[in-house]
N, C-alpha and C positions, 0 to 999 in steps of 0.2 A: 503494500500500500504506498501511497507517494507521502504521507504524513509519516509514518514508521521509518520511511527512510529518511525523511528531513530530521528526524527526532535522533536516528543514529549518528547522523553526519553532526548533528549540533552535539552529541555527548563524547564524541569521539575525540580524544585529547591529542591524537597524532594529527590531526588535520590542522591547517592554519586557524588562529582566531577568526580572523576576516571572515573567512568561508564559513566557520561554524556559527558566526552572529548573523551571516545571509542566510543561513538554513533556519535559524532560531526566529527570523523576521518573516521568513515565508510560512512556516508552521505555526506562528503565535496564533492567528486569526481562527485555527481550527481546534487550537486548544483553549484557548482564552476570547471568546467573543467579545467585541467591544459592547458595551452598555449604550443602551439608547435611552434617551430621556424622554420623558411623557410630560407635557403640562396640560393641567385640568383648567379650563377656564370657566367659571360660573359668571352667567349675566347678572349685573347689578339688580336687575328687577327681580331675579329668581332668589335673591339673597334675604335671611331673615334681618330682622332690625340688630340684632347681637354680631351676626356676620359682618353687616356694614360697620358698627362701631368698631370691631376688632380689626377691620380692613384700613379703617381712616386712621387708628391708633398705629397700626403697622406703619404705616405710610408716612406718619408724622416721625416715627423713631427713626426711620430709613434715613428721612430728609434730613433730621437735626444734626445741625453744624457741618453739612455736606460742603466739602469746597473741591472745586476741580484741580486735577493734579497736573502740574506742567510736566512734559515730557522732555525730551531732547529736540530740538527744531522748534521749541516753544509750542507746540500744539498741546490741545487739552485732551486729556483722556479721560 
């Protein structure tokens, strides 16, 4: 099997490190798939009063003391 072969190359200490790293890079998606993110969006009209109050308080906490950071080149991040 291709993945088994890649893993055997990755584990073989007699093969140069660069080739072992390349084999690891190719095998990685089959061994440890990337995680995906899911965003759950709820309409404000569908929120309860408690949810709306929490949402407003959370937004106020997040924006309290917020200042843009300057990065190289003078752009804001």
